[in-house]
C-alpha positions as CSV (number, residue, x, y, z in Angstrom):
1,X,32.9,-13.5,-26.0
2,X,29.6,-15.3,-26.6
3,X,28.6,-16.0,-30.2
4,X,26.6,-13.3,-32.0
5,X,24.2,-15.9,-33.2
6,X,23.0,-16.3,-29.6
7,X,22.2,-12.6,-29.2
8,X,18.5,-13.3,-29.5
9,X,18.5,-14.9,-26.0
10,X,19.2,-11.5,-24.6
11,X,16.5,-9.9,-26.7
12,X,14.0,-12.5,-25.5
13,X,15.1,-11.9,-21.9
14,X,14.4,-8.1,-22.3
15,X,10.9,-8.9,-23.7
16,X,10.3,-11.2,-20.7
17,X,11.4,-8.5,-18.3
18,X,9.2,-5.9,-19.9
19,X,6.2,-8.2,-19.7
20,X,6.8,-9.1,-16.1
21,X,6.6,-6.2,-13.7
22,X,5.5,-8.5,-10.8
23,X,6.0,-12.1,-9.8
24,X,2.4,-12.8,-10.9
25,X,3.2,-11.5,-14.4
26,X,6.4,-13.4,-14.5
27,X,4.6,-16.7,-13.8
28,X,1.9,-15.8,-16.4
29,X,4.6,-15.2,-19.0
30,X,6.3,-18.5,-18.1
31,X,3.0,-20.3,-18.5
32,X,2.6,-18.9,-22.0
33,X,6.1,-20.0,-23.0
34,X,5.6,-23.5,-21.6
35,X,2.2,-24.0,-23.2
36,X,3.5,-22.9,-26.6
37,X,6.0,-25.7,-26.3
38,X,3.6,-28.4,-25.3
39,X,3.9,-28.4,-21.5
40,X,0.6,-29.5,-19.9
41,X,-0.7,-27.7,-16.9
42,X,-1.4,-29.7,-13.8
43,X,-3.5,-28.8,-10.7
44,X,-2.2,-29.6,-7.2
45,X,-5.8,-30.1,-6.2
46,X,-6.2,-33.1,-8.5
47,X,-4.6,-36.4,-9.1
48,X,-1.7,-36.5,-11.5
49,X,-1.6,-39.0,-14.4
50,X,1.9,-38.6,-15.8
51,X,3.6,-40.3,-18.7
52,X,7.3,-40.8,-19.5
53,X,8.4,-38.5,-22.3
54,X,5.8,-35.9,-21.5
55,X,6.2,-32.3,-20.2
56,X,4.2,-30.6,-17.4
57,X,4.0,-27.6,-15.1
58,X,2.0,-26.3,-12.1
59,X,1.7,-23.1,-10.3
60,X,1.1,-22.2,-6.6
61,X,-0.5,-18.8,-5.7
62,X,0.2,-17.8,-9.3
63,X,3.6,-16.5,-8.1
64,X,5.5,-19.8,-8.0
65,X,5.8,-22.2,-11.0
66,X,7.4,-25.6,-11.4
67,X,7.9,-27.1,-14.8
68,X,9.3,-30.5,-15.6
69,X,10.0,-33.0,-18.4
70,X,10.0,-36.7,-17.7
71,X,12.6,-38.8,-19.6
72,X,11.3,-41.7,-21.6
73,X,13.5,-44.0,-19.7
74,X,12.5,-42.7,-16.3
75,X,11.4,-45.0,-13.5
76,X,10.5,-44.3,-9.9
77,X,13.7,-43.7,-7.9
78,X,15.7,-42.0,-10.6
79,X,17.0,-38.5,-10.1
80,X,15.8,-35.0,-10.7
81,X,17.9,-32.4,-12.5
82,X,16.7,-29.0,-11.3
83,X,17.5,-25.4,-11.8
84,X,15.9,-23.2,-9.1
85,X,15.4,-19.4,-9.1
86,X,13.0,-16.9,-7.8
87,X,10.3,-14.6,-9.3
88,X,10.3,-11.8,-6.8
89,X,12.4,-8.6,-6.5
90,X,12.6,-5.8,-3.9
91,X,9.8,-3.3,-4.5
92,X,7.2,-1.1,-2.9
93,X,3.8,-2.7,-2.3
94,X,0.5,-0.9,-1.8
95,X,-0.7,-1.1,1.8
96,X,-4.1,-2.6,2.6
97,X,-5.2,0.9,3.6
98,X,-3.3,3.2,1.2
99,X,-5.2,6.5,1.4
100,X,-2.8,9.3,2.5
101,X,-3.6,13.0,2.3
102,X,-0.9,15.6,3.2
103,X,-0.4,19.2,2.3
104,X,-2.9,19.3,-0.5
105,X,-1.6,16.1,-2.1
106,X,-3.2,12.6,-2.5
107,X,-0.5,10.0,-1.7
108,X,-0.4,6.2,-1.7
109,X,0.8,4.4,1.4
110,X,3.4,1.7,0.5
111,X,5.3,-1.1,2.3
112,X,8.9,-1.8,1.6
113,X,9.4,-5.4,0.3
114,X,12.8,-6.9,0.6
115,X,16.1,-5.0,0.9
116,X,15.8,-2.5,-1.8
117,X,18.0,0.5,-2.6
118,X,15.1,2.8,-1.8
119,X,16.9,6.0,-2.8
120,X,16.8,4.8,-6.4
121,X,13.0,4.9,-6.4
122,X,13.0,8.7,-6.0
123,X,12.3,10.8,-9.1
124,X,11.2,7.9,-11.2
125,X,8.1,7.7,-13.3
126,X,6.1,5.0,-11.4
127,X,3.0,3.0,-12.0
128,X,1.2,0.0,-10.5
129,X,0.8,-3.7,-11.4
130,X,-0.3,-6.9,-9.7
131,X,-3.3,-9.1,-9.0
132,X,-6.9,-8.0,-8.4
133,X,-9.7,-10.1,-6.8
134,X,-12.9,-9.5,-8.6
135,X,-16.6,-10.3,-8.0
136,X,-18.6,-11.3,-11.0
137,X,-22.4,-11.6,-11.2
138,X,-23.8,-13.7,-14.0
139,X,-27.4,-15.1,-14.2
140,X,-27.9,-14.2,-10.5
141,X,-24.9,-16.2,-9.4
142,X,-21.9,-14.6,-7.8
143,X,-18.4,-15.9,-8.6
144,X,-14.9,-14.6,-7.6
145,X,-11.7,-14.6,-9.7
146,X,-8.4,-12.9,-9.9
147,X,-7.1,-10.9,-12.8
148,X,-3.6,-9.5,-13.5
149,X,-3.5,-5.8,-14.2
150,X,-0.9,-3.2,-15.2
151,X,-1.3,0.5,-15.6
152,X,1.0,1.4,-18.5
153,X,1.3,5.1,-18.0
154,X,3.2,6.9,-15.2
155,X,0.7,7.8,-12.4
156,X,3.0,8.3,-9.4
157,X,6.3,9.8,-8.3
158,X,8.3,10.1,-5.2
159,X,10.0,13.5,-5.4
160,X,13.2,14.3,-3.7
161,X,13.6,17.4,-1.5
162,X,15.5,20.3,-3.1
163,X,19.1,20.5,-2.0
164,X,18.4,24.1,-0.8
165,X,16.1,22.6,1.8
166,X,18.4,19.7,2.8
167,X,22.0,20.7,2.8
168,X,22.8,17.6,4.8
169,X,22.2,15.5,1.6
170,X,25.8,16.2,0.6
171,X,26.8,13.9,3.5
172,X,24.5,11.1,2.3
173,X,21.0,10.6,1.1
174,X,19.1,9.2,4.1
175,X,15.4,8.7,4.3
176,X,12.6,7.7,6.7
177,X,10.8,4.9,4.7
178,X,7.6,5.5,6.6
179,X,7.2,9.3,6.1
180,X,9.4,10.2,3.1
181,X,9.0,7.2,0.8
182,X,5.4,7.9,-0.1
183,X,4.5,8.4,-3.8
184,X,2.4,11.3,-4.9
185,X,-0.8,10.3,-6.9
186,X,-2.6,13.7,-7.4
187,X,-3.4,17.0,-5.9
188,X,-6.4,17.4,-3.7
189,X,-7.7,20.3,-5.8
190,X,-7.6,18.3,-9.0
191,X,-9.2,15.3,-7.4
192,X,-12.1,17.4,-6.0
193,X,-12.7,18.9,-9.4
194,X,-12.8,15.4,-10.9
195,X,-15.3,14.3,-8.3
196,X,-17.6,17.3,-9.0
197,X,-17.5,16.5,-12.7
198,X,-18.4,12.9,-12.0
199,X,-21.3,13.8,-9.8
200,X,-22.7,16.0,-12.6
201,X,-23.2,12.8,-14.6
202,X,-20.0,12.2,-16.7
203,X,-19.6,8.6,-15.2
204,X,-22.0,5.7,-15.2
205,X,-22.7,3.9,-11.9
206,X,-25.5,1.6,-12.9
207,X,-29.2,1.9,-12.3
208,X,-29.0,2.8,-8.6
209,X,-26.3,5.3,-7.8
210,X,-26.9,5.1,-4.0
211,X,-26.6,1.4,-3.9
212,X,-23.4,1.4,-6.0
213,X,-21.9,4.0,-3.6
214,X,-22.8,1.9,-0.6
215,X,-21.3,-1.2,-2.0
216,X,-18.1,0.7,-2.8
217,X,-17.9,2.5,0.6
218,X,-15.5,-0.1,2.1
219,X,-12.8,0.3,-0.5
220,X,-13.5,4.0,-0.7
221,X,-12.5,4.4,2.9
222,X,-9.2,2.6,2.3
223,X,-8.0,3.9,-1.0
224,X,-8.3,7.1,-3.0
225,X,-11.1,7.0,-5.6
226,X,-8.6,8.0,-8.3
227,X,-6.6,4.9,-7.7
228,X,-9.6,2.7,-7.5
229,X,-10.9,4.0,-10.8
230,X,-7.5,3.2,-12.5
231,X,-7.6,-0.3,-11.1
232,X,-11.2,-0.9,-12.2
233,X,-10.5,0.4,-15.7
234,X,-7.6,-1.9,-16.2
235,X,-9.5,-4.8,-14.7
236,X,-12.5,-4.1,-17.0
237,X,-15.0,-3.8,-14.2
238,X,-16.9,-1.4,-12.0
239,X,-15.1,0.0,-8.9
240,X,-17.5,-1.9,-6.6
241,X,-16.6,-5.2,-8.2
242,X,-13.0,-4.9,-6.9
243,X,-12.9,-7.0,-3.7
244,X,-9.2,-6.8,-2.9
245,X,-5.8,-6.6,-4.6
246,X,-2.1,-7.2,-4.3
247,X,-0.4,-4.3,-6.1
248,X,3.1,-3.0,-6.2
249,X,4.8,0.0,-7.7
250,X,7.1,-0.5,-10.7
251,X,9.1,1.7,-13.0
252,X,7.6,2.6,-16.4
253,X,11.0,2.8,-18.2
254,X,11.4,-0.4,-20.2
255,X,14.4,-2.7,-20.0
256,X,16.8,-2.3,-23.0
257,X,20.0,-3.7,-24.5
258,X,22.4,-0.7,-24.1
259,X,25.9,0.6,-23.8
260,X,28.3,2.0,-26.4
261,X,29.0,-1.5,-27.6
262,X,25.5,-2.8,-26.9
263,X,27.0,-5.2,-24.4
264,X,24.8,-4.4,-21.4
265,X,21.2,-5.0,-20.3
266,X,19.7,-2.1,-18.3
267,X,16.5,-3.1,-16.5
268,X,14.6,-3.6,-13.3
269,X,14.2,-7.0,-11.7
270,X,17.3,-8.6,-13.3
271,X,17.6,-10.1,-9.8
272,X,16.2,-12.6,-10.3
273,X,14.1,-12.7,-13.4
274,X,17.2,-13.0,-15.5
275,X,18.0,-16.4,-13.9
276,X,14.4,-17.4,-14.1
277,X,14.2,-16.8,-17.8
278,X,17.6,-18.4,-18.7
279,X,16.6,-21.6,-16.8
280,X,13.1,-21.7,-18.3
281,X,14.4,-21.2,-21.8
282,X,17.1,-23.8,-21.3
283,X,14.5,-26.4,-20.1
284,X,12.2,-25.6,-23.0
285,X,15.0,-25.8,-25.6
286,X,16.5,-28.9,-24.1
287,X,13.2,-30.7,-24.6
288,X,11.8,-29.1,-27.8
289,X,13.0,-31.7,-30.3
290,X,11.1,-35.0,-30.7
291,X,13.9,-37.2,-29.5
292,X,15.4,-35.0,-26.8
293,X,13.9,-37.1,-24.0
294,X,14.4,-40.5,-25.6
295,X,17.6,-41.4,-23.7
296,X,16.8,-39.4,-20.6
297,X,16.3,-41.5,-17.4
298,X,15.8,-38.6,-15.1
299,X,13.4,-35.7,-14.8
300,X,14.5,-32.2,-16.0
301,X,12.9,-29.5,-13.9
302,X,12.8,-25.7,-13.3
303,X,11.4,-24.4,-10.0
304,X,10.8,-20.6,-9.8
305,X,9.8,-19.5,-6.2
306,X,8.2,-16.4,-4.8
307,X,9.4,-14.6,-1.6
308,X,13.1,-15.3,-1.8
309,X,13.8,-11.7,-1.1
310,X,12.1,-11.9,2.4
311,X,13.4,-15.3,3.5
312,X,11.3,-17.8,1.5
313,X,9.0,-18.6,4.4
314,X,5.6,-18.8,2.8
315,X,3.3,-21.3,1.2
316,X,4.9,-20.7,-2.1
317,X,8.5,-19.9,-1.1
318,X,11.4,-22.3,-1.2
319,X,11.0,-22.9,2.5
320,X,7.6,-24.5,1.8
321,X,7.0,-28.1,0.9
322,X,6.4,-27.2,-2.8
323,X,9.7,-28.7,-4.1
324,X,9.3,-31.8,-2.0
325,X,5.7,-32.2,-3.0
326,X,6.6,-32.0,-6.7
327,X,9.4,-34.7,-6.3
328,X,7.1,-36.9,-4.3
329,X,4.1,-36.7,-6.6
330,X,6.2,-37.4,-9.7
331,X,7.9,-40.3,-8.1
332,X,4.7,-41.9,-6.8
333,X,3.0,-41.5,-10.2
334,X,5.5,-44.0,-11.6
335,X,6.1,-46.2,-8.5
336,X,5.0,-49.8,-8.4
337,X,6.9,-52.0,-5.9
338,X,9.9,-49.9,-4.7
339,X,9.4,-49.1,-1.0
340,X,11.7,-46.1,-0.8
341,X,11.8,-44.6,-4.3
342,X,11.8,-40.9,-3.2
343,X,14.6,-41.2,-0.7
344,X,16.7,-42.9,-3.5
345,X,15.7,-40.2,-6.0
346,X,16.8,-37.4,-3.8
347,X,20.3,-38.9,-3.5
348,X,20.5,-39.1,-7.3
349,X,19.3,-35.6,-7.8
350,X,21.1,-32.3,-8.3
351,X,20.0,-28.7,-7.9
352,X,21.5,-25.6,-9.5
353,X,20.4,-22.7,-7.3
354,X,20.6,-19.8,-9.7
355,X,20.6,-16.3,-8.3
356,X,22.4,-13.1,-9.6
357,X,25.9,-12.5,-8.3
358,X,27.9,-9.3,-7.3
359,X,30.1,-8.1,-10.1
360,X,33.3,-6.2,-9.4
361,X,32.4,-2.5,-9.3
362,X,35.0,-0.3,-11.0
363,X,34.4,2.5,-8.5
364,X,34.4,0.2,-5.4
365,X,37.1,-2.5,-6.1
366,X,38.0,-2.7,-2.5
367,X,34.6,-4.3,-1.8
368,X,35.8,-7.6,-3.4
369,X,38.5,-10.0,-2.2
370,X,41.5,-9.8,-4.5
371,X,41.2,-13.5,-5.7
372,X,37.4,-13.5,-6.1
373,X,36.3,-10.7,-8.4
374,X,33.5,-11.7,-10.7
375,X,33.5,-9.7,-13.9
376,X,31.2,-9.0,-16.8
377,X,31.7,-11.4,-19.8
378,X,33.2,-14.0,-17.4
379,X,30.3,-16.4,-17.3
380,X,28.4,-17.9,-14.4
381,X,29.8,-17.3,-10.9
382,X,30.1,-20.3,-8.6
383,X,29.4,-19.0,-5.1
384,X,31.1,-20.4,-2.1
385,X,30.7,-19.8,1.6
386,X,32.2,-21.8,4.5
387,X,29.3,-20.9,6.7
388,X,26.7,-22.3,4.3
389,X,25.2,-19.1,3.2
390,X,25.7,-20.8,-0.2
391,X,25.3,-24.6,-0.6
392,X,28.2,-25.2,-2.9
393,X,30.8,-27.9,-2.0
394,X,33.7,-29.4,-3.9
395,X,31.6,-32.1,-5.5
396,X,28.8,-29.9,-6.7
397,X,31.2,-27.2,-8.1
398,X,33.2,-29.9,-9.8
399,X,30.1,-31.3,-11.6
400,X,29.0,-27.9,-12.7
401,X,32.5,-27.0,-14.0
402,X,32.8,-30.2,-15.9
403,X,29.8,-29.3,-18.0
404,X,31.2,-25.9,-18.6
405,X,34.6,-27.2,-19.7
406,X,33.1,-29.6,-22.2
407,X,31.3,-26.7,-23.9
408,X,34.1,-24.1,-23.5
409,X,31.9,-22.0,-21.2
410,X,33.7,-19.7,-18.8
411,X,33.0,-19.8,-15.0
412,X,34.1,-17.6,-12.1
413,X,34.5,-18.0,-8.3
414,X,33.1,-15.8,-5.6
415,X,33.8,-15.7,-1.9
416,X,32.7,-12.7,0.2
417,X,35.4,-10.8,2.1
418,X,35.7,-12.0,5.7
419,X,35.0,-8.5,7.0
420,X,31.7,-8.2,5.1
421,X,28.3,-9.8,5.5
422,X,27.1,-12.4,3.0
423,X,23.7,-12.7,1.4
424,X,22.0,-16.1,0.8
425,X,19.8,-17.9,-1.7
426,X,17.3,-20.6,-2.0
427,X,20.2,-23.1,-2.2
428,X,20.8,-23.7,1.5
429,X,17.1,-23.8,2.2
430,X,16.4,-26.5,-0.4
431,X,19.6,-28.4,0.3
432,X,18.8,-28.7,4.0
433,X,15.1,-29.2,3.5
434,X,15.2,-31.7,0.8
435,X,18.7,-33.2,1.2
436,X,19.6,-32.6,-2.4
437,X,23.1,-31.9,-3.8
438,X,23.3,-28.2,-4.6
439,X,25.6,-25.7,-6.3
440,X,24.9,-22.0,-6.0
441,X,25.6,-19.9,-9.1
442,X,24.6,-16.7,-10.9
443,X,25.7,-14.2,-13.5
444,X,27.4,-11.1,-12.3
445,X,25.5,-7.8,-12.1
446,X,25.8,-4.3,-10.9
447,X,23.3,-2.1,-9.0
448,X,21.7,-5.2,-7.4
449,X,18.4,-4.3,-5.6
450,X,18.2,-0.9,-7.4
451,X,15.1,0.0,-9.3
452,X,17.4,-0.1,-12.4
453,X,20.1,-2.9,-12.6
454,X,22.6,-3.9,-15.2
455,X,24.4,-7.0,-16.4
456,X,26.2,-8.2,-19.6
457,X,24.6,-9.7,-22.6
458,X,27.4,-12.3,-22.9
459,X,26.7,-13.6,-19.4
460,X,23.0,-14.1,-20.2
461,X,24.0,-16.2,-23.2
462,X,26.6,-18.2,-21.2
463,X,24.0,-18.9,-18.5
464,X,21.4,-20.1,-21.0
465,X,24.0,-22.4,-22.7
466,X,25.3,-23.7,-19.4
467,X,21.8,-24.6,-18.1
468,X,20.8,-26.2,-21.4
469,X,24.0,-28.3,-21.3
470,X,23.2,-29.3,-17.7
471,X,19.8,-30.5,-18.6
472,X,21.0,-32.5,-21.6
473,X,24.1,-34.1,-20.1
474,X,23.8,-34.4,-16.3
475,X,22.5,-37.9,-16.4
476,X,25.5,-39.2,-18.4
477,X,28.0,-37.2,-16.3
478,X,26.5,-38.3,-13.0
479,X,26.7,-42.0,-14.0
480,X,30.5,-41.6,-14.1
481,X,30.7,-40.4,-10.5
482,X,31.3,-43.0,-7.8
483,X,28.4,-43.5,-5.5
484,X,30.8,-43.1,-2.6
485,X,32.3,-39.8,-4.0
């Protein structure tokens, strides 16, 4: 079992989960943690002036973040030691035109994002969070910006149909995601009463009510006014200042450390904010002391990507050039005479693709192969797949195990059954796109892609310790491996 003294890592993870209902919020929380530890923010729109021994980060679309620490002995052509994860999770996203009215109810049209277990979203107390694009007028000048918002209280619900009206539910809960997965926001009667009260003067619209209404007419035709008012209130603006938004539904029940022995974490978005947080904390703690980078000749990096759940094909996904761009710009910042430093650097680099793994389910043990059954408290799972759904090979798994054995950290193996489909990760995408040595790992969890997932506290601690040891010791370990290995 993990040491009790490390229990705070799990508590910090829960705090991170509760502060990060969306990928945007996850990146915002990551930024705060990095800045507190002296990481300097860079802009991809500007030149980079980097120094050995310093720490940096940049974001793309505010939903992907890359942080790195440059060793004091680093020179162009040396390797990068990377842990990669993703910030997104399956969810329901508000449609561009969300206004739905049926049977006396105001409902909100949503899109399914990723492969969620959508039946778990029924009968939950739901709210919204995400990014809002705002118009600001100051001194006659118009500017546009984005702001993260979150409505704390429950405002929506997707009610299930009573069993008396759906006797077939006993044979399986099946839904039409277009017509039946639609959250209720309010009743038409109550909304109309609210509108009448507002028109009688209980709300302020500015000096010209007619002009304000006309400016807001475009959004008013797309979304219910009750929803728009909630968004504007959280954004601290007038309704007509909201230009657009990217919002998703999220559960209002917070993540917790739970179980009779307080050995579990129950929360949404463990896949994959758990791995994102563990890697981020490992990077921060492996570079926090004054001399942590003194003997480092490589670059320690964490890359947290958006859009993994839908294939990574976006400007900020793992399938984009964001990883290669980062490696290239860092290398060129230190290059002087070497003609092929980046190509050499890639061959000296190593990526840990960290994504949650499937734990053995006590009620469905037949879903796992007999010799590959990841269990709670068993440490990081090394994922293998002969068809390259995972990028692990004998060399990369050996390297990762060596680090574990040195620190008495447990590891496990996973191969999917031959008669079942296999998921994938950012590992094969980055391995094939960048050409970097890669191992796919993750801690075991249950209820993957549910609105409410679970994992073990011990495994969170093991993952953090393993990633931290990787950052601190990979350079020395890799120097002992033959270049022709």
